[in-house]
C-alpha positions, -999 to +999 in steps of 0.1 A: +118+417-071+109+446-055+123+453-024+118+485-001+122+494+036+090+511+055+112+536+064+091+552+098+094+518+109+128+498+105+163+518+117+193+487+103+222+488+128+250+464+115+271+449+139+297+421+132+299+414+098+258+409+094+229+435+096+201+431+122+170+451+116+153+469+150+115+475+149+124+513+170+082+529+166+055+516+181+021+519+173+004+545+196-025+526+200-008+502+211+013+518+235-016+535+248-030+503+260-002+493+275+003+524+296-030+515+308-026+480+323-023+493+362-004+471+380-024+486+414-058+466+397-037+436+394-028+437+427-066+445+439-076+413+420-044+388+434-061+401+466-095+396+465-088+360+448-067+353+481-099+364+499-117+335+492-092+312+513-091+282+491-097+274+453-086+241+455-104+226+421-124+202+450-136+233+474-165+244+483-188+255+453-218+264+475-205+294+495-207+335+488-177+341+508-156+305+509-141+283+484-138+278+441-175+282+434-175+314+448-141+322+432-153+318+397-191+332+401-170+367+412-145+360+380-172+358+361-193+390+373-160+413+368-154+401+339-187+408+325-182+443+342-157+449+319-174+439+291-198+466+294-175+490+277-172+466+244-203+478+228-219+449+229-188+430+217-175+407+247-194+385+263-177+367+293-196+327+298-185+295+321-174+269+300-189+238+324-183+200+319-177+174+343-143+159+351-148+124+359-129+105+389-098+097+384-056+107+395-059+142+408-099+143+416-115+115+442-152+118+427-171+134+395-165+171+399-185+202+382-156+222+373-158+261+356-135+273+335-143+317+321-140+328+288-145+364+284-147+366+243-137+402+226-148+393+193-136+404+159-151+433+135-135+417+101-161+389+098-142+370+074-113+368+102-114+338+122-085+341+139-085+338+176-061+349+205-064+328+234-043+344+269-050+326+305-042+321+338-056+294+363-075+303+395-070+272+416-047+270+441-034+242+461-010+234+497+013+205+505-017+182+494-023+179+465-062+163+481-064+184+501-094+208+494-105+225+529-066+242+541-064+280+537-046+284+499-037+315+488-021+305+459-018+345+456+016+336+423+008+307+413-018+308+396-035+346+409-011+365+392-016+350+358-052+352+368-047+388+374-030+388+341-056+377+320-082+402+341-068+432+334-060+427+299-098+418+292-107+451+312-080+474+293-086+457+252-123+454+257-128+490+249-109+490+218-114+466+187-096+444+162-099+425+130-094+397+147-109+378+179-094+374+215-107+352+242-095+358+279-096+326+299-089+313+338-091+277+343-097+256+368-082+221+374-053+230+366-028+218+397-055+183+399-041+178+359-045+201+331-083+196+339-097+226+325-068+237+297-077+200+282-114+208+281-107+242+269-084+228+240-103+196+232-134+219+224-117+245+200-100+215+181-134+197+182-152+233+171-128+240+147-121+271+167-084+290+154-066+294+175-032+312+158-013+309+193-028+303+233-003+324+259+001+305+293+006+331+321+015+304+353+035+321+383+045+354+366+046+369+400+078+367+422+108+383+414+134+362+441+154+333+442+147+307+463+183+295+473+203+316+451+195+350+467+189+363+432+165+390+427+150+401+388+126+421+379+131+427+342+137+387+329+105+370+325+110+330+306+090+320+280+090+283+273+084+264+238+085+229+225+110+223+195+094+193+171+056+201+176+039+176+203+012+166+173+036+156+155+060+131+178+028+119+196+014+106+161+041+078+149+025+056+178-002+053+144+007+032+113-005+058+083-002+093+103+032+077+119+043+072+078+035+108+075+045+123+107+077+107+100+084+121+074+078+153+082+100+147+111+129+139+092+127+165+071+128+191+097+154+173+116+177+166+088+170+207+074+179+216+108+146+230+118+147+214+150+148+251+163+116+265+142+087+251+152+049+271+156+059+281+193+092+285+189+083+312+162+052+327+188+084+327+214+107+349+191+080+374+187+072+378+222+106+385+228+109+412+192+077+431+200+077+427+241+109+445+246+101+471+216+070+486+237+082+476+277+108+492+286+130+464+310+118+431+303+143+405+288+127+375+274+145+347+282+136+319+253+139+284+270+140+258+246+121+237+264+084+228+265+077+238+301+102+238+333+120+204+335+095+172+338+065+193+344+038+207+327+013+238+318-014+244+307-009+253+270+007+217+272-032+202+262-033+235+231+002+221+220-012+185+220-046+192+204-022+213+173-026+248+183+007+273+191+011+274+224+039+287+250+040+296+282+054+326+304+069+318+341+090+343+360+131+342+363+140+326+395+112+305+412+105+311+456+098+274+461+088+281+501+059+302+481+051+274+459+024+245+470+030+254+509+010+249+538+010+286+553+033+284+586+067+297+600+094+274+611+128+286+622+118+323+613+111+312+574+079+318+564+060+293+540+026+302+515+019+319+483+008+350+507-002+380+485+023+407+504+052+387+486+043+390+449+057+423+436+028+434+413+051+459+392+065+431+385+035+415+373+026+443+359+052+443+331+048+409+323+007+413+314+020+450+295+040+419+277+014+402+273-011+430+263+014+439+228+018+410+215-021+400+214-029+435+202+001+431+173-009+396+164-050+407+163-040+444+144-020+425+117-033+406+085-029+369+091-002+348+079+012+344+043-001+308+032+022+279+011+052+292+022+086+278-002+118+274-008+124+261-044+146+235-040+146+223-083+184+233-089+213+234-066+224+271-061+241+293-036+204+319-037+174+313-020+142+316-041+118+319-017+075+326-029+042+319-005+009+331-011-011+366+004-037+347+033-068+335+021-093+358+044-084+390+064-075+421+053-048+428+023-014+434+034+006+458+026+035+433+024+058+409+035+083+408+055+117+381+040+135+369+076+169+360+074+194+343+107+229+323+108+216+288+116+239+295+151+215+327+160+184+322+182+170+356+166+158+364+134+185+388+126+172+411+095+144+420+079+140+429+041+102+443+029+088+431+001+059+441-018+049+406-040+046+371-031+083+362-042+116+371-032+153+358-041+181+364-020+215+362-025+219+341+008+218+304+003+196+281+025+225+260+033+244+287+055+210+304+065+173+302+081+141+318+064+110+328+072+078+351+057+057+381+073+028+395+066+030+434+074+000+457+072+011+499+065+012+501+104+038+476+106+023+451+126+032+414+116+018+379+120+043+354+131+061+343+111+059+306+086+087+292+078+094+278+043+090+240+032+109+230+001+093+231-029+100+222-064 
């Protein structure tokens, strides 16, 4: 086994008795894109969305100035203006469908998501990366479609983020495909994202990661009085939703039961694909964005709540949710009013646009690093044919896209939330002088510029 270190990219720092690898060099191409993300542009988008008065999913679709119809038409036209800088590689479409009556939809309703797709430059690279926010809004009464429902933070902030990344990244080229999404119907039951996720599964989209941004514009915590403009939460599930759901079906249940048993019995309940995406976000986001602290939350979403990443998880894709650290519930889902000197309502004057910019820059760094990186290694395994205090790993090169310059063997102690060491190797096997009983391992593909794929945790093989 040949081990080297990408010296221009890596610095090894000893902490305690364990070595941690820290990436200290940024890709200038990604850094330039990060710098181009504009708080002013984000604020302009948020205030424009608020100007439609309501973006409730059941609101007016015929007016040119008010309601969800006017909002979605403006979003699409704005993204089309960004697409002009792509040299024909970006197209913007409505993803249109009829949502049947039921639950929070009182009559069959035509819903439209907006998807701006930046086609990858490598015809052999089928990977797709999705970033999303929902553009619908609501107040106290979930069925009130005609009130003033500004939705500045929930979720014009996430929509503006997706649109601003669309603007910046439309001018660049990536081997993989990027989709910038604004979805409807989130407040009525995740309707828009469910349609896209089901479509992605039916059409065999190779969605490698989905980033959902929902409520990413406030830095003040109601009741606690906490103010935090540097922390953002990333929610990620442990045992995959698909594995849990399939246990209700006989043959699939037996297969999933074995998979879950292997996962849990070997301590892998904290190493799902979505957990790996959350760790990746922390490493890459903090690499490129100053004064940023990505907080990993070991839940699929907030307590007893859900978001647009959920349908993607349920359809077998890797997805996470980003949300501000401390929420102000006087703003969320509130009628606009003033009571006893307290302002209520999700108004644009209370959003922190520098903070949204910071979260947007984090999203961009993750998307760009993934879309520029080689695809993940295949058939990653840990050899279990004999008892040993070493760990033998082997894997195969990605089957499509550009060839990696090498691979990182990642390692961490079982109690650590983050990968602690990275060892660079140029072949497709490695023997580590550490026991698989005491450490977790994963493999990443990496190119000559240091762009890393998502980590892949090995499965037991003989």
